[in-house]
C-alpha positions in Angstrom: 11.5 89.5 171.1 11.1 87.1 168.7 9.5 89.0 166.3 11.9 91.6 166.1 14.6 89.7 165.5 12.5 88.4 162.6 12.1 91.5 161.4 15.6 92.3 161.5 16.3 89.1 159.7 13.7 89.9 157.1 15.4 92.8 156.4 18.8 92.0 156.4 17.7 89.1 153.7 16.1 91.9 152.0 18.8 94.2 151.7 21.0 91.0 150.5 18.7 90.1 147.6 18.6 94.0 146.4 22.2 93.7 146.5 22.5 90.5 144.5 20.1 91.7 142.2 22.3 94.8 141.2 25.6 93.5 141.9 25.6 92.7 137.8 24.8 96.0 136.7 27.0 97.9 139.4 30.1 95.3 138.0 28.7 96.0 134.0 29.1 100.0 135.2 32.6 99.2 136.7 33.9 97.9 133.4 32.1 100.4 131.4 33.8 103.1 133.2 37.1 101.2 133.1 36.5 100.7 129.1 35.6 104.5 129.1 39.4 105.2 129.8 40.7 103.1 127.0 38.0 104.5 124.8 38.9 107.9 125.5 42.4 107.3 124.8 41.6 105.8 121.6 39.2 108.5 120.7 42.0 110.8 121.5 44.6 109.3 119.2 42.3 109.3 116.5 40.8 112.8 116.8 44.9 113.9 116.8 45.0 112.0 113.1 42.2 113.4 112.2 42.8 116.7 113.4 46.6 117.1 111.9 45.1 116.3 108.6 42.2 118.7 108.5 43.1 121.6 110.8 46.0 123.9 110.3 45.2 125.5 113.7 47.8 123.9 116.9 45.4 125.5 118.9 42.3 124.2 117.0 43.7 121.2 116.9 44.2 120.9 121.1 40.4 122.0 121.2 39.4 119.5 119.2 41.3 116.9 121.3 40.1 118.2 124.5 36.6 118.1 123.6 36.7 114.7 122.3 38.2 113.2 125.3 36.0 115.1 127.2 32.6 114.0 125.7 33.9 110.5 125.8 34.0 110.3 129.3 30.7 112.2 129.9 29.0 109.6 127.3 30.8 106.7 129.3 29.4 107.9 132.9 25.9 108.1 131.6 26.2 104.9 129.7 27.1 103.3 133.5 24.9 105.0 135.1 21.8 103.7 133.1 23.2 100.2 133.3 23.8 100.6 137.1 20.6 101.6 138.3 18.0 100.4 135.5 15.2 103.1 136.3 17.2 105.9 135.5 16.0 107.8 132.7 17.9 110.2 130.8 15.3 112.6 131.8 16.0 112.0 135.1 20.0 112.2 134.8 19.1 115.9 133.2 17.0 116.9 136.0 19.5 116.0 138.4 22.1 117.7 136.5 20.2 120.9 136.3 19.1 120.8 140.2 22.6 120.3 140.7 24.7 122.7 138.2 23.9 125.7 140.9 25.6 124.0 143.6 28.8 122.7 141.4 28.6 126.0 139.8 29.6 127.8 142.9 32.2 125.3 144.3 33.4 125.1 141.0 33.6 128.7 139.5 37.3 129.2 139.1 37.6 125.6 137.3 34.5 126.8 134.9 35.9 129.7 134.4 39.6 128.9 133.7 37.6 126.1 131.5 35.4 128.4 129.3 38.5 131.2 129.2 40.3 128.3 127.7 38.1 127.0 125.4 38.0 130.9 124.3 41.4 131.6 124.1 41.7 128.3 121.4 39.0 129.5 119.5 40.0 133.1 118.6 43.6 132.0 118.6 45.0 135.6 120.4 48.4 133.5 120.3 49.5 130.0 119.5 51.8 127.7 120.9 55.6 128.5 120.4 54.1 132.2 120.8 56.5 134.5 122.9 54.1 136.5 125.2 54.1 138.6 128.3 51.2 138.4 130.9 51.3 140.9 133.4 54.8 140.3 135.2 55.5 136.9 133.2 57.1 136.7 130.0 58.2 133.9 127.8 57.5 130.5 125.3 54.1 129.3 125.3 54.1 125.4 125.8 50.3 124.5 126.2 47.1 125.7 126.5 45.5 123.2 129.2 41.6 123.1 130.5 42.7 125.7 133.2 46.0 127.2 132.6 48.2 128.4 130.0 51.7 127.0 130.5 54.8 129.3 129.6 58.8 128.5 129.6 60.4 131.6 131.1 63.7 133.1 129.3 65.1 131.7 132.6 63.8 128.2 131.8 61.4 128.3 134.6 57.3 127.3 133.8 55.0 129.4 134.8 51.3 128.4 134.8 48.6 130.9 134.7 45.1 130.5 135.0 43.3 131.0 131.7 40.9 133.1 133.1 44.1 135.8 134.2 45.3 135.6 130.3 42.1 136.2 128.9 41.2 138.9 130.9 44.8 140.8 130.9 46.5 142.7 128.4 48.8 140.4 126.7 51.9 141.6 124.8 52.8 139.4 122.2 56.1 139.7 121.4 56.3 137.2 118.2 53.1 138.5 116.8 54.9 139.8 113.5 58.3 138.4 112.1 60.1 141.5 113.1 60.5 143.8 116.0 62.4 146.9 116.7 64.7 147.6 119.4 65.7 151.0 120.9 68.5 152.3 123.0 70.0 155.1 124.1 73.4 156.2 123.3 75.3 159.7 124.7 78.4 161.6 123.5 80.1 164.5 124.7 79.2 168.2 123.4 82.9 168.2 121.4 81.4 165.5 119.2 80.1 166.3 115.5 76.7 165.3 115.3 76.6 164.5 111.8 79.5 162.2 112.4 78.3 160.1 115.1 75.2 159.4 113.0 77.1 158.6 110.3 79.2 156.4 112.2 76.0 154.8 113.8 74.3 154.2 110.5 77.6 152.8 109.2 77.5 150.4 112.1 74.0 148.8 111.9 74.2 148.0 108.2 77.0 146.1 108.5 75.8 143.8 111.7 74.8 140.3 110.8 71.0 140.2 112.0 70.0 143.6 111.6 67.4 143.8 108.8 67.9 146.6 106.3 63.8 146.9 106.0 62.5 148.8 107.6 66.1 150.8 107.5 67.6 151.8 111.0 67.0 155.0 112.2 69.4 157.3 114.5 67.5 160.3 116.3 68.8 163.0 118.2 66.7 163.4 121.3 68.2 165.0 124.3 70.4 167.7 125.4 71.7 166.2 129.0 74.0 167.8 131.6 76.9 166.3 130.4 76.2 164.7 127.0 74.1 165.0 123.4 71.6 162.0 123.8 70.9 159.6 120.3 68.5 156.9 120.3 69.5 153.9 117.9 66.4 152.4 116.3 67.0 148.8 114.3 64.8 146.1 113.3 65.7 142.1 114.5 63.5 138.9 113.9 61.0 139.0 117.2 61.9 136.2 119.1 63.9 137.0 122.3 66.9 135.1 121.5 67.8 136.5 118.4 66.9 140.4 119.7 69.4 139.5 122.8 72.3 138.3 121.0 72.0 141.3 118.0 71.7 143.9 120.7 75.1 142.5 122.4 77.1 142.8 118.7 75.5 146.4 118.1 76.4 147.5 121.6 80.0 146.3 120.7 80.4 147.5 117.6 79.3 151.1 118.4 81.5 150.8 121.2 85.1 149.9 119.6 83.5 152.4 116.4 83.7 155.4 118.7 86.9 154.4 120.2 88.6 154.1 116.9 87.1 157.9 116.1 88.2 159.3 119.3 84.4 160.0 120.0 83.4 159.9 124.0 80.7 158.1 125.8 80.7 160.8 128.8 80.5 159.9 132.5 78.1 161.8 134.4 79.3 165.7 135.2 79.1 167.0 138.6 80.8 170.4 139.5 81.8 170.8 143.3 82.5 174.5 145.0 84.3 174.6 148.4 83.9 177.8 150.6 84.8 179.0 153.8 81.5 178.5 155.9 83.1 180.8 158.2 83.0 184.1 155.9 80.1 182.8 153.8 77.5 181.8 156.3 73.6 182.5 155.1 72.4 182.3 158.9 74.8 185.6 160.0 73.9 189.0 159.1 75.8 191.3 157.0 79.1 193.2 159.1 77.7 196.5 160.5 74.2 195.1 161.4 
């Protein structure tokens, strides 16, 4: 019994001795981890100043900042690991990362996929911060491109976080890719209207409305004979941001309605003709008289 107690005491003493030996190294490693946090913030501030002076692209500036931040943390963790475990060599760390990369890859494949997609988006720059885009059912202004998501602010003032992998693999409509974009909408006039007169009125209206650009010039197309109207399509160009498009369209519609009223041009309602008949006299299911 005494031998067992002595063995336990010796084991405890060895553990305590080992803990005391590695305690300074662990404390040093924790201090390095804490300093790494401040070091990452400092390097990010320096990287921001450098990128603002040397890189014009806002997207590439973000990529540079994120890369600097991540590399600083990786360096701090590696140094802390080597200090905490003096027998650990850099080759051992790389080997450990290689063995664990498969398991980590399966566990965090969505995170890695979104991270890589975010890097590619920042490098290729299909769109930049402040662009207005549509991805699937979401449309708004790009506010930020993070490691995992792309943030857009919808026109209703809502924030939507879209995974970078979705953005990278989906068809994207970039509404502000060019300075101007075209608005098309349909106007119907009744069959008694002089089409050259209606077209001339529309062309004159578009020239006078503030916000409609003169180059490319507005166009009026006659497109269809409908049941109760002849349809024209009004095509004009404005600045590409959604607020400009929406406000100018309101001006155009208001001006067209007022001009048509002044010229007694009717924008017709749908017309339906209804016939009433005596079902007892006209019945498809009764045989003709005399049969």
